PDB file of N, CA, C and O in Angstrom, chain B, residues numbered from 101:
ATOM      1  N   MET B 101     -27.628  28.778-201.056  1.00  0.00           N
ATOM      2  CA  MET B 101     -27.820  27.918-199.905  1.00  0.00           C
ATOM      3  C   MET B 101     -28.371  28.752-198.747  1.00  0.00           C
ATOM      4  O   MET B 101     -27.966  29.898-198.549  1.00  0.00           O
ATOM      5  N   ALA B 102     -29.272  28.183-198.008  1.00  0.00           N
ATOM      6  CA  ALA B 102     -29.851  28.874-196.849  1.00  0.00           C
ATOM      7  C   ALA B 102     -29.014  28.585-195.608  1.00  0.00           C
ATOM      8  O   ALA B 102     -29.007  27.464-195.101  1.00  0.00           O
ATOM      9  N   TRP B 103     -28.319  29.589-195.133  1.00  0.00           N
ATOM     10  CA  TRP B 103     -27.475  29.440-193.947  1.00  0.00           C
ATOM     11  C   TRP B 103     -28.278  29.575-192.669  1.00  0.00           C
ATOM     12  O   TRP B 103     -27.984  28.926-191.665  1.00  0.00           O
ATOM     13  N   ILE B 104     -29.294  30.421-192.713  1.00  0.00           N
ATOM     14  CA  ILE B 104     -30.111  30.643-191.523  1.00  0.00           C
ATOM     15  C   ILE B 104     -31.589  30.562-191.884  1.00  0.00           C
ATOM     16  O   ILE B 104     -31.979  30.743-193.038  1.00  0.00           O
ATOM     17  N   GLY B 105     -32.395  30.288-190.873  1.00  0.00           N
ATOM     18  CA  GLY B 105     -33.843  30.238-191.038  1.00  0.00           C
ATOM     19  C   GLY B 105     -34.510  31.224-190.098  1.00  0.00           C
ATOM     20  O   GLY B 105     -33.842  31.947-189.359  1.00  0.00           O
ATOM     21  N   VAL B 106     -35.813  31.245-190.132  1.00  0.00           N
ATOM     22  CA  VAL B 106     -36.600  32.168-189.314  1.00  0.00           C
ATOM     23  C   VAL B 106     -36.218  32.081-187.841  1.00  0.00           C
ATOM     24  O   VAL B 106     -36.084  33.109-187.177  1.00  0.00           O
ATOM     25  N   ASN B 107     -36.043  30.890-187.331  1.00  0.00           N
ATOM     26  CA  ASN B 107     -35.754  30.708-185.903  1.00  0.00           C
ATOM     27  C   ASN B 107     -34.340  31.109-185.503  1.00  0.00           C
ATOM     28  O   ASN B 107     -34.044  31.224-184.314  1.00  0.00           O
ATOM     29  N   ASP B 108     -33.461  31.325-186.484  1.00  0.00           N
ATOM     30  CA  ASP B 108     -32.088  31.741-186.179  1.00  0.00           C
ATOM     31  C   ASP B 108     -31.963  33.253-186.011  1.00  0.00           C
ATOM     32  O   ASP B 108     -31.015  33.731-185.388  1.00  0.00           O
ATOM     33  N   LEU B 109     -32.906  34.000-186.559  1.00  0.00           N
ATOM     34  CA  LEU B 109     -32.807  35.461-186.507  1.00  0.00           C
ATOM     35  C   LEU B 109     -32.817  35.958-185.066  1.00  0.00           C
ATOM     36  O   LEU B 109     -33.522  35.422-184.211  1.00  0.00           O
ATOM     37  N   GLN B 110     -32.020  36.993-184.816  1.00  0.00           N
ATOM     38  CA  GLN B 110     -31.796  37.494-183.466  1.00  0.00           C
ATOM     39  C   GLN B 110     -32.679  38.682-183.097  1.00  0.00           C
ATOM     40  O   GLN B 110     -32.698  39.103-181.941  1.00  0.00           O
ATOM     41  N   PHE B 111     -33.404  39.222-184.064  1.00  0.00           N
ATOM     42  CA  PHE B 111     -34.227  40.408-183.852  1.00  0.00           C
ATOM     43  C   PHE B 111     -35.665  40.115-184.265  1.00  0.00           C
ATOM     44  O   PHE B 111     -35.939  39.117-184.932  1.00  0.00           O
ATOM     45  N   LYS B 112     -36.570  40.986-183.865  1.00  0.00           N
ATOM     46  CA  LYS B 112     -37.984  40.834-184.218  1.00  0.00           C
ATOM     47  C   LYS B 112     -38.254  41.522-185.555  1.00  0.00           C
ATOM     48  O   LYS B 112     -37.704  42.585-185.842  1.00  0.00           O
ATOM     49  N   TYR B 113     -39.104  40.902-186.360  1.00  0.00           N
ATOM     50  CA  TYR B 113     -39.434  41.403-187.688  1.00  0.00           C
ATOM     51  C   TYR B 113     -40.927  41.287-187.948  1.00  0.00           C
ATOM     52  O   TYR B 113     -41.640  40.537-187.281  1.00  0.00           O
ATOM     53  N   SER B 114     -41.375  42.044-188.930  1.00  0.00           N
ATOM     54  CA  SER B 114     -42.708  41.869-189.497  1.00  0.00           C
ATOM     55  C   SER B 114     -42.589  40.737-190.517  1.00  0.00           C
ATOM     56  O   SER B 114     -41.551  40.600-191.164  1.00  0.00           O
ATOM     57  N   TRP B 115     -43.626  39.934-190.665  1.00  0.00           N
ATOM     58  CA  TRP B 115     -43.578  38.790-191.584  1.00  0.00           C
ATOM     59  C   TRP B 115     -44.716  38.862-192.601  1.00  0.00           C
ATOM     60  O   TRP B 115     -45.598  38.004-192.621  1.00  0.00           O
ATOM     61  N   THR B 116     -44.686  39.889-193.438  1.00  0.00           N
ATOM     62  CA  THR B 116     -45.667  40.046-194.501  1.00  0.00           C
ATOM     63  C   THR B 116     -45.288  39.111-195.645  1.00  0.00           C
ATOM     64  O   THR B 116     -44.145  39.115-196.104  1.00  0.00           O
ATOM     65  N   ALA B 117     -46.236  38.322-196.095  1.00  0.00           N
ATOM     66  CA  ALA B 117     -45.955  37.358-197.167  1.00  0.00           C
ATOM     67  C   ALA B 117     -45.527  38.078-198.443  1.00  0.00           C
ATOM     68  O   ALA B 117     -46.171  39.030-198.883  1.00  0.00           O
ATOM     69  N   ILE B 118     -44.430  37.606-199.024  1.00  0.00           N
ATOM     70  CA  ILE B 118     -43.892  38.161-200.259  1.00  0.00           C
ATOM     71  C   ILE B 118     -43.619  36.980-201.189  1.00  0.00           C
ATOM     72  O   ILE B 118     -43.022  35.993-200.758  1.00  0.00           O
ATOM     73  N   PRO B 119     -44.043  37.057-202.462  1.00  0.00           N
ATOM     74  CA  PRO B 119     -43.755  35.962-203.392  1.00  0.00           C
ATOM     75  C   PRO B 119     -42.243  35.746-203.522  1.00  0.00           C
ATOM     76  O   PRO B 119     -41.487  36.716-203.491  1.00  0.00           O
ATOM     77  N   PRO B 120     -41.788  34.498-203.666  1.00  0.00           N
ATOM     78  CA  PRO B 120     -40.349  34.212-203.715  1.00  0.00           C
ATOM     79  C   PRO B 120     -39.621  34.842-204.894  1.00  0.00           C
ATOM     80  O   PRO B 120     -38.400  34.994-204.849  1.00  0.00           O
ATOM     81  N   ASP B 121     -40.351  35.213-205.956  1.00  0.00           N
ATOM     82  CA  ASP B 121     -39.697  35.837-207.104  1.00  0.00           C
ATOM     83  C   ASP B 121     -39.758  37.362-207.050  1.00  0.00           C
ATOM     84  O   ASP B 121     -39.343  38.031-207.996  1.00  0.00           O
ATOM     85  N   ASP B 122     -40.266  37.911-205.965  1.00  0.00           N
ATOM     86  CA  ASP B 122     -40.356  39.359-205.783  1.00  0.00           C
ATOM     87  C   ASP B 122     -38.951  39.956-205.695  1.00  0.00           C
ATOM     88  O   ASP B 122     -38.052  39.353-205.109  1.00  0.00           O
ATOM     89  N   ALA B 123     -38.768  41.134-206.276  1.00  0.00           N
ATOM     90  CA  ALA B 123     -37.453  41.792-206.279  1.00  0.00           C
ATOM     91  C   ALA B 123     -36.936  42.047-204.872  1.00  0.00           C
ATOM     92  O   ALA B 123     -35.726  42.089-204.654  1.00  0.00           O
ATOM     93  N   ARG B 124     -37.842  42.219-203.916  1.00  0.00           N
ATOM     94  CA  ARG B 124     -37.403  42.467-202.541  1.00  0.00           C
ATOM     95  C   ARG B 124     -36.771  41.224-201.929  1.00  0.00           C
ATOM     96  O   ARG B 124     -36.017  41.328-200.962  1.00  0.00           O
ATOM     97  N   VAL B 125     -37.067  40.060-202.475  1.00  0.00           N
ATOM     98  CA  VAL B 125     -36.484  38.809-201.995  1.00  0.00           C
ATOM     99  C   VAL B 125     -35.285  38.420-202.850  1.00  0.00           C
ATOM    100  O   VAL B 125     -34.256  38.000-202.320  1.00  0.00           O
ATOM    101  N   THR B 126     -35.407  38.556-204.170  1.00  0.00           N
ATOM    102  CA  THR B 126     -34.322  38.153-205.064  1.00  0.00           C
ATOM    103  C   THR B 126     -33.166  39.141-205.050  1.00  0.00           C
ATOM    104  O   THR B 126     -32.027  38.770-205.332  1.00  0.00           O
ATOM    105  N   GLY B 127     -33.454  40.406-204.721  1.00  0.00           N
ATOM    106  CA  GLY B 127     -32.404  41.414-204.719  1.00  0.00           C
ATOM    107  C   GLY B 127     -32.036  41.887-206.110  1.00  0.00           C
ATOM    108  O   GLY B 127     -31.031  42.580-206.276  1.00  0.00           O
ATOM    109  N   LYS B 128     -32.812  41.536-207.103  1.00  0.00           N
ATOM    110  CA  LYS B 128     -32.547  41.945-208.471  1.00  0.00           C
ATOM    111  C   LYS B 128     -33.704  42.812-208.937  1.00  0.00           C
ATOM    112  O   LYS B 128     -34.844  42.356-208.853  1.00  0.00           O
ATOM    113  N   PRO B 129     -33.498  44.000-209.411  1.00  0.00           N
ATOM    114  CA  PRO B 129     -32.189  44.617-209.573  1.00  0.00           C
ATOM    115  C   PRO B 129     -31.578  45.055-208.241  1.00  0.00           C
ATOM    116  O   PRO B 129     -32.264  45.144-207.223  1.00  0.00           O
ATOM    117  N   ASP B 130     -30.285  45.322-208.276  1.00  0.00           N
ATOM    118  CA  ASP B 130     -29.562  45.724-207.066  1.00  0.00           C
ATOM    119  C   ASP B 130     -30.098  47.014-206.459  1.00  0.00           C
ATOM    120  O   ASP B 130     -29.861  47.295-205.284  1.00  0.00           O
ATOM    121  N   SER B 131     -30.819  47.800-207.257  1.00  0.00           N
ATOM    122  CA  SER B 131     -31.341  49.080-206.765  1.00  0.00           C
ATOM    123  C   SER B 131     -32.570  48.902-205.876  1.00  0.00           C
ATOM    124  O   SER B 131     -33.036  49.866-205.269  1.00  0.00           O
ATOM    125  N   THR B 132     -33.098  47.685-205.794  1.00  0.00           N
ATOM    126  CA  THR B 132     -34.264  47.418-204.953  1.00  0.00           C
ATOM    127  C   THR B 132     -33.924  47.722-203.499  1.00  0.00           C
ATOM    128  O   THR B 132     -32.867  47.326-203.008  1.00  0.00           O
ATOM    129  N   PHE B 133     -34.815  48.419-202.816  1.00  0.00           N
ATOM    130  CA  PHE B 133     -34.587  48.751-201.405  1.00  0.00           C
ATOM    131  C   PHE B 133     -34.776  47.526-200.521  1.00  0.00           C
ATOM    132  O   PHE B 133     -35.650  46.697-200.772  1.00  0.00           O
ATOM    133  N   LEU B 134     -33.955  47.422-199.490  1.00  0.00           N
ATOM    134  CA  LEU B 134     -34.075  46.378-198.480  1.00  0.00           C
ATOM    135  C   LEU B 134     -34.854  46.955-197.305  1.00  0.00           C
ATOM    136  O   LEU B 134     -34.426  47.935-196.695  1.00  0.00           O
ATOM    137  N   ASN B 135     -35.989  46.356-196.987  1.00  0.00           N
ATOM    138  CA  ASN B 135     -36.772  46.766-195.821  1.00  0.00           C
ATOM    139  C   ASN B 135     -36.226  45.995-194.631  1.00  0.00           C
ATOM    140  O   ASN B 135     -36.542  44.818-194.454  1.00  0.00           O
ATOM    141  N   ARG B 136     -35.417  46.644-193.822  1.00  0.00           N
ATOM    142  CA  ARG B 136     -34.739  45.947-192.722  1.00  0.00           C
ATOM    143  C   ARG B 136     -35.662  45.570-191.573  1.00  0.00           C
ATOM    144  O   ARG B 136     -35.217  44.967-190.597  1.00  0.00           O
ATOM    145  N   GLY B 137     -36.932  45.914-191.676  1.00  0.00           N
ATOM    146  CA  GLY B 137     -37.911  45.512-190.676  1.00  0.00           C
ATOM    147  C   GLY B 137     -38.760  44.326-191.119  1.00  0.00           C
ATOM    148  O   GLY B 137     -39.569  43.811-190.348  1.00  0.00           O
ATOM    149  N   GLU B 138     -38.573  43.896-192.363  1.00  0.00           N
ATOM    150  CA  GLU B 138     -39.360  42.802-192.935  1.00  0.00           C
ATOM    151  C   GLU B 138     -38.538  41.512-192.931  1.00  0.00           C
ATOM    152  O   GLU B 138     -37.524  41.413-193.622  1.00  0.00           O
ATOM    153  N   GLY B 139     -38.976  40.542-192.158  1.00  0.00           N
ATOM    154  CA  GLY B 139     -38.220  39.308-191.971  1.00  0.00           C
ATOM    155  C   GLY B 139     -37.894  38.567-193.243  1.00  0.00           C
ATOM    156  O   GLY B 139     -36.761  38.119-193.418  1.00  0.00           O
ATOM    157  N   TYR B 140     -38.865  38.422-194.146  1.00  0.00           N
ATOM    158  CA  TYR B 140     -38.613  37.681-195.378  1.00  0.00           C
ATOM    159  C   TYR B 140     -37.523  38.339-196.214  1.00  0.00           C
ATOM    160  O   TYR B 140     -36.703  37.649-196.818  1.00  0.00           O
ATOM    161  N   GLU B 141     -37.510  39.661-196.252  1.00  0.00           N
ATOM    162  CA  GLU B 141     -36.503  40.370-197.033  1.00  0.00           C
ATOM    163  C   GLU B 141     -35.118  40.227-196.415  1.00  0.00           C
ATOM    164  O   GLU B 141     -34.150  39.928-197.115  1.00  0.00           O
ATOM    165  N   VAL B 142     -35.021  40.439-195.115  1.00  0.00           N
ATOM    166  CA  VAL B 142     -33.727  40.348-194.428  1.00  0.00           C
ATOM    167  C   VAL B 142     -33.183  38.923-194.509  1.00  0.00           C
ATOM    168  O   VAL B 142     -32.000  38.726-194.786  1.00  0.00           O
ATOM    169  N   LEU B 143     -34.032  37.939-194.270  1.00  0.00           N
ATOM    170  CA  LEU B 143     -33.612  36.540-194.314  1.00  0.00           C
ATOM    171  C   LEU B 143     -33.092  36.169-195.699  1.00  0.00           C
ATOM    172  O   LEU B 143     -32.031  35.555-195.817  1.00  0.00           O
ATOM    173  N   ALA B 144     -33.823  36.534-196.742  1.00  0.00           N
ATOM    174  CA  ALA B 144     -33.392  36.231-198.108  1.00  0.00           C
ATOM    175  C   ALA B 144     -32.082  36.945-198.436  1.00  0.00           C
ATOM    176  O   ALA B 144     -31.191  36.352-199.044  1.00  0.00           O
ATOM    177  N   PHE B 145     -31.958  38.202-198.041  1.00  0.00           N
ATOM    178  CA  PHE B 145     -30.738  38.965-198.302  1.00  0.00           C
ATOM    179  C   PHE B 145     -29.538  38.316-197.620  1.00  0.00           C
ATOM    180  O   PHE B 145     -28.505  38.098-198.253  1.00  0.00           O
ATOM    181  N   LEU B 146     -29.672  38.008-196.337  1.00  0.00           N
ATOM    182  CA  LEU B 146     -28.556  37.423-195.591  1.00  0.00           C
ATOM    183  C   LEU B 146     -28.138  36.079-196.169  1.00  0.00           C
ATOM    184  O   LEU B 146     -26.944  35.804-196.286  1.00  0.00           O
ATOM    185  N   ASN B 147     -29.092  35.244-196.528  1.00  0.00           N
ATOM    186  CA  ASN B 147     -28.759  33.943-197.102  1.00  0.00           C
ATOM    187  C   ASN B 147     -28.118  34.077-198.477  1.00  0.00           C
ATOM    188  O   ASN B 147     -27.304  33.237-198.859  1.00  0.00           O
ATOM    189  N   ARG B 148     -28.470  35.113-199.221  1.00  0.00           N
ATOM    190  CA  ARG B 148     -27.902  35.316-200.550  1.00  0.00           C
ATOM    191  C   ARG B 148     -26.466  35.831-200.494  1.00  0.00           C
ATOM    192  O   ARG B 148     -25.646  35.457-201.333  1.00  0.00           O
ATOM    193  N   VAL B 149     -26.151  36.678-199.525  1.00  0.00           N
ATOM    194  CA  VAL B 149     -24.831  37.321-199.519  1.00  0.00           C
ATOM    195  C   VAL B 149     -23.835  36.686-198.554  1.00  0.00           C
ATOM    196  O   VAL B 149     -22.659  37.049-198.567  1.00  0.00           O
ATOM    197  N   SER B 150     -24.271  35.756-197.727  1.00  0.00           N
ATOM    198  CA  SER B 150     -23.388  35.172-196.707  1.00  0.00           C
ATOM    199  C   SER B 150     -22.759  33.873-197.184  1.00  0.00           C
ATOM    200  O   SER B 150     -23.287  33.192-198.062  1.00  0.00           O
ATOM    201  N   SER B 151     -21.620  33.547-196.586  1.00  0.00           N
ATOM    202  CA  SER B 151     -20.934  32.297-196.928  1.00  0.00           C
ATOM    203  C   SER B 151     -21.028  31.262-195.819  1.00  0.00           C
ATOM    204  O   SER B 151     -20.591  30.124-195.995  1.00  0.00           O
ATOM    205  N   ASP B 152     -21.598  31.647-194.669  1.00  0.00           N
ATOM    206  CA  ASP B 152     -21.811  30.693-193.578  1.00  0.00           C
ATOM    207  C   ASP B 152     -22.795  31.278-192.566  1.00  0.00           C
ATOM    208  O   ASP B 152     -23.172  32.446-192.662  1.00  0.00           O
ATOM    209  N   LYS B 153     -23.203  30.464-191.604  1.00  0.00           N
ATOM    210  CA  LYS B 153     -24.205  30.887-190.622  1.00  0.00           C
ATOM    211  C   LYS B 153     -23.693  32.025-189.745  1.00  0.00           C
ATOM    212  O   LYS B 153     -24.417  32.988-189.496  1.00  0.00           O
ATOM    213  N   ALA B 154     -22.463  31.922-189.282  1.00  0.00           N
ATOM    214  CA  ALA B 154     -21.910  32.966-188.414  1.00  0.00           C
ATOM    215  C   ALA B 154     -21.880  34.314-189.137  1.00  0.00           C
ATOM    216  O   ALA B 154     -22.186  35.347-188.543  1.00  0.00           O
ATOM    217  N   GLY B 155     -21.514  34.299-190.407  1.00  0.00           N
ATOM    218  CA  GLY B 155     -21.484  35.528-191.186  1.00  0.00           C
ATOM    219  C   GLY B 155     -22.866  36.119-191.396  1.00  0.00           C
ATOM    220  O   GLY B 155     -23.042  37.336-191.355  1.00  0.00           O
ATOM    221  N   ALA B 156     -23.845  35.255-191.620  1.00  0.00           N
ATOM    222  CA  ALA B 156     -25.223  35.722-191.789  1.00  0.00           C
ATOM    223  C   ALA B 156     -25.723  36.391-190.514  1.00  0.00           C
ATOM    224  O   ALA B 156     -26.371  37.436-190.571  1.00  0.00           O
ATOM    225  N   LEU B 157     -25.427  35.795-189.371  1.00  0.00           N
ATOM    226  CA  LEU B 157     -25.877  36.360-188.095  1.00  0.00           C
ATOM    227  C   LEU B 157     -25.150  37.662-187.771  1.00  0.00           C
ATOM    228  O   LEU B 157     -25.743  38.585-187.212  1.00  0.00           O
ATOM    229  N   LYS B 158     -23.868  37.736-188.120  1.00  0.00           N
ATOM    230  CA  LYS B 158     -23.135  38.991-187.921  1.00  0.00           C
ATOM    231  C   LYS B 158     -23.703  40.070-188.840  1.00  0.00           C
ATOM    232  O   LYS B 158     -23.870  41.218-188.426  1.00  0.00           O
ATOM    233  N   GLY B 159     -23.997  39.705-190.076  1.00  0.00           N
ATOM    234  CA  GLY B 159     -24.601  40.650-191.008  1.00  0.00           C
ATOM    235  C   GLY B 159     -25.924  41.179-190.488  1.00  0.00           C
ATOM    236  O   GLY B 159     -26.221  42.367-190.617  1.00  0.00           O
ATOM    237  N   GLU B 160     -26.725  40.289-189.895  1.00  0.00           N
ATOM    238  CA  GLU B 160     -28.001  40.727-189.320  1.00  0.00           C
ATOM    239  C   GLU B 160     -27.774  41.746-188.208  1.00  0.00           C
ATOM    240  O   GLU B 160     -28.449  42.774-188.161  1.00  0.00           O
ATOM    241  N   ARG B 161     -26.830  41.467-187.318  1.00  0.00           N
ATOM    242  CA  ARG B 161     -26.542  42.406-186.222  1.00  0.00           C
ATOM    243  C   ARG B 161     -26.082  43.756-186.764  1.00  0.00           C
ATOM    244  O   ARG B 161     -26.493  44.805-186.268  1.00  0.00           O
ATOM    245  N   MET B 162     -25.233  43.724-187.779  1.00  0.00           N
ATOM    246  CA  MET B 162     -24.738  44.971-188.358  1.00  0.00           C
ATOM    247  C   MET B 162     -25.868  45.769-189.004  1.00  0.00           C
ATOM    248  O   MET B 162     -25.944  46.986-188.839  1.00  0.00           O
ATOM    249  N   ILE B 163     -26.739  45.088-189.735  1.00  0.00           N
ATOM    250  CA  ILE B 163     -27.852  45.767-190.399  1.00  0.00           C
ATOM    251  C   ILE B 163     -28.795  46.379-189.371  1.00  0.00           C
ATOM    252  O   ILE B 163     -29.189  47.537-189.505  1.00  0.00           O
ATOM    253  N   LYS B 164     -29.155  45.623-188.358  1.00  0.00           N
ATOM    254  CA  LYS B 164     -30.134  46.103-187.375  1.00  0.00           C
ATOM    255  C   LYS B 164     -29.555  47.142-186.415  1.00  0.00           C
ATOM    256  O   LYS B 164     -30.285  48.012-185.942  1.00  0.00           O
ATOM    257  N   SER B 165     -28.266  47.065-186.121  1.00  0.00           N
ATOM    258  CA  SER B 165     -27.695  47.925-185.079  1.00  0.00           C
ATOM    259  C   SER B 165     -26.810  49.061-185.584  1.00  0.00           C
ATOM    260  O   SER B 165     -26.626  50.052-184.877  1.00  0.00           O
ATOM    261  N   HIS B 166     -26.262  48.939-186.787  1.00  0.00           N
ATOM    262  CA  HIS B 166     -25.253  49.913-187.207  1.00  0.00           C
ATOM    263  C   HIS B 166     -25.458  50.524-188.594  1.00  0.00           C
ATOM    264  O   HIS B 166     -24.917  51.595-188.869  1.00  0.00           O
ATOM    265  N   LEU B 167     -26.207  49.889-189.456  1.00  0.00           N
ATOM    266  CA  LEU B 167     -26.371  50.380-190.828  1.00  0.00           C
ATOM    267  C   LEU B 167     -27.043  51.752-190.831  1.00  0.00           C
ATOM    268  O   LEU B 167     -28.139  51.896-190.289  1.00  0.00           O
ATOM    269  N   PRO B 168     -26.406  52.769-191.434  1.00  0.00           N
ATOM    270  CA  PRO B 168     -27.019  54.098-191.501  1.00  0.00           C
ATOM    271  C   PRO B 168     -28.347  54.059-192.263  1.00  0.00           C
ATOM    272  O   PRO B 168     -28.505  53.296-193.216  1.00  0.00           O
ATOM    273  N   GLY B 169     -29.281  54.877-191.836  1.00  0.00           N
ATOM    274  CA  GLY B 169     -30.613  54.896-192.415  1.00  0.00           C
ATOM    275  C   GLY B 169     -30.674  55.298-193.875  1.00  0.00           C
ATOM    276  O   GLY B 169     -31.640  54.966-194.563  1.00  0.00           O
ATOM    277  N   ASP B 170     -29.658  56.010-194.368  1.00  0.00           N
ATOM    278  CA  ASP B 170     -29.692  56.451-195.761  1.00  0.00           C
ATOM    279  C   ASP B 170     -29.145  55.410-196.731  1.00  0.00           C
ATOM    280  O   ASP B 170     -29.134  55.649-197.939  1.00  0.00           O
ATOM    281  N   ILE B 171     -28.697  54.273-196.238  1.00  0.00           N
ATOM    282  CA  ILE B 171     -28.220  53.183-197.092  1.00  0.00           C
ATOM    283  C   ILE B 171     -29.353  52.175-197.193  1.00  0.00           C
ATOM    284  O   ILE B 171     -29.693  51.512-196.213  1.00  0.00           O
ATOM    285  N   ARG B 172     -29.949  52.061-198.410  1.00  0.00           N
ATOM    286  CA  ARG B 172     -31.187  51.292-198.511  1.00  0.00           C
ATOM    287  C   ARG B 172     -31.210  50.239-199.609  1.00  0.00           C
ATOM    288  O   ARG B 172     -31.895  49.229-199.454  1.00  0.00           O
ATOM    289  N   SER B 173     -30.497  50.429-200.702  1.00  0.00           N
ATOM    290  CA  SER B 173     -30.575  49.449-201.789  1.00  0.00           C
ATOM    291  C   SER B 173     -29.771  48.202-201.432  1.00  0.00           C
ATOM    292  O   SER B 173     -28.825  48.263-200.647  1.00  0.00           O
ATOM    293  N   HIS B 174     -30.160  47.073-202.017  1.00  0.00           N
ATOM    294  CA  HIS B 174     -29.430  45.827-201.774  1.00  0.00           C
ATOM    295  C   HIS B 174     -27.946  46.014-202.083  1.00  0.00           C
ATOM    296  O   HIS B 174     -27.087  45.578-201.316  1.00  0.00           O
ATOM    297  N   LYS B 175     -27.653  46.658-203.199  1.00  0.00           N
ATOM    298  CA  LYS B 175     -26.264  46.875-203.614  1.00  0.00           C
ATOM    299  C   LYS B 175     -25.501  47.693-202.572  1.00  0.00           C
ATOM    300  O   LYS B 175     -24.381  47.340-202.202  1.00  0.00           O
ATOM    301  N   ASN B 176     -26.102  48.775-202.105  1.00  0.00           N
ATOM    302  CA  ASN B 176     -25.416  49.646-201.149  1.00  0.00           C
ATOM    303  C   ASN B 176     -25.310  49.022-199.763  1.00  0.00           C
ATOM    304  O   ASN B 176     -24.321  49.238-199.063  1.00  0.00           O
ATOM    305  N   VAL B 177     -26.322  48.248-199.358  1.00  0.00           N
ATOM    306  CA  VAL B 177     -26.240  47.548-198.067  1.00  0.00           C
ATOM    307  C   VAL B 177     -25.099  46.543-198.116  1.00  0.00           C
ATOM    308  O   VAL B 177     -24.304  46.463-197.179  1.00  0.00           O
ATOM    309  N   LEU B 178     -25.008  45.775-199.199  1.00  0.00           N
ATOM    310  CA  LEU B 178     -23.923  44.801-199.329  1.00  0.00           C
ATOM    311  C   LEU B 178     -22.568  45.502-199.302  1.00  0.00           C
ATOM    312  O   LEU B 178     -21.651  45.044-198.621  1.00  0.00           O
ATOM    313  N   GLN B 179     -22.433  46.604-200.032  1.00  0.00           N
ATOM    314  CA  GLN B 179     -21.154  47.319-200.045  1.00  0.00           C
ATOM    315  C   GLN B 179     -20.814  47.860-198.662  1.00  0.00           C
ATOM    316  O   GLN B 179     -19.653  47.830-198.255  1.00  0.00           O
ATOM    317  N   TRP B 180     -21.813  48.354-197.937  1.00  0.00           N
ATOM    318  CA  TRP B 180     -21.571  48.851-196.582  1.00  0.00           C
ATOM    319  C   TRP B 180     -21.104  47.711-195.678  1.00  0.00           C
ATOM    320  O   TRP B 180     -20.185  47.893-194.880  1.00  0.00           O
ATOM    321  N   LEU B 181     -21.723  46.549-195.794  1.00  0.00           N
ATOM    322  CA  LEU B 181     -21.294  45.391-194.990  1.00  0.00           C
ATOM    323  C   LEU B 181     -19.840  45.039-195.288  1.00  0.00           C
ATOM    324  O   LEU B 181     -19.056  44.799-194.370  1.00  0.00           O
ATOM    325  N   ILE B 182     -19.483  45.009-196.559  1.00  0.00           N
ATOM    326  CA  ILE B 182     -18.103  44.691-196.954  1.00  0.00           C
ATOM    327  C   ILE B 182     -17.140  45.729-196.381  1.00  0.00           C
ATOM    328  O   ILE B 182     -16.118  45.376-195.792  1.00  0.00           O
ATOM    329  N   ASP B 183     -17.465  46.998-196.554  1.00  0.00           N
ATOM    330  CA  ASP B 183     -16.584  48.082-196.110  1.00  0.00           C
ATOM    331  C   ASP B 183     -16.437  48.151-194.592  1.00  0.00           C
ATOM    332  O   ASP B 183     -15.409  48.613-194.096  1.00  0.00           O
ATOM    333  N   ASN B 184     -17.438  47.705-193.851  1.00  0.00           N
ATOM    334  CA  ASN B 184     -17.446  47.864-192.394  1.00  0.00           C
ATOM    335  C   ASN B 184     -17.340  46.555-191.622  1.00  0.00           C
ATOM    336  O   ASN B 184     -17.450  46.553-190.396  1.00  0.00           O
ATOM    337  N   TRP B 185     -17.130  45.447-192.316  1.00  0.00           N
ATOM    338  CA  TRP B 185     -17.125  44.118-191.702  1.00  0.00           C
ATOM    339  C   TRP B 185     -16.169  44.021-190.510  1.00  0.00           C
ATOM    340  O   TRP B 185     -16.520  43.440-189.483  1.00  0.00           O
ATOM    341  N   GLY B 186     -14.993  44.570-190.637  1.00  0.00           N
ATOM    342  CA  GLY B 186     -13.986  44.465-189.585  1.00  0.00           C
ATOM    343  C   GLY B 186     -14.212  45.377-188.388  1.00  0.00           C
ATOM    344  O   GLY B 186     -13.526  45.238-187.376  1.00  0.00           O
ATOM    345  N   LYS B 187     -15.147  46.295-188.479  1.00  0.00           N
ATOM    346  CA  LYS B 187     -15.384  47.255-187.400  1.00  0.00           C
ATOM    347  C   LYS B 187     -16.299  46.730-186.305  1.00  0.00           C
ATOM    348  O   LYS B 187     -16.356  47.297-185.214  1.00  0.00           O
ATOM    349  N   TYR B 188     -17.014  45.647-186.593  1.00  0.00           N
ATOM    350  CA  TYR B 188     -18.015  45.142-185.649  1.00  0.00           C
ATOM    351  C   TYR B 188     -17.811  43.658-185.374  1.00  0.00           C
ATOM    352  O   TYR B 188     -17.238  42.929-186.184  1.00  0.00           O
ATOM    353  N   ILE B 189     -18.289  43.232-184.218  1.00  0.00           N
ATOM    354  CA  ILE B 189     -18.164  41.820-183.822  1.00  0.00           C
ATOM    355  C   ILE B 189     -19.378  41.062-184.296  1.00  0.00           C
ATOM    356  O   ILE B 189     -19.479  39.856-184.071  1.00  0.00           O
TER     357      ILE B 189
END
């Protein structure tokens, strides 16, 4: 389910067209890197891993403002969000 859309995002992104079945959008395999500057990738990732709109927006803030630069794969970004969820508003 899509919790958020392009107009809900709180940060500026590049919007390079990516096919919907591209690994950067589907997140499969989990080792695929997440380009946190690419809107289509971030939007697809947040909608895939979130359970509501507020969570998706919090995830976006955490990714853009706090996620360490060496954490790049979809799997590791998700694990970092889970491990650090309570540390940020």
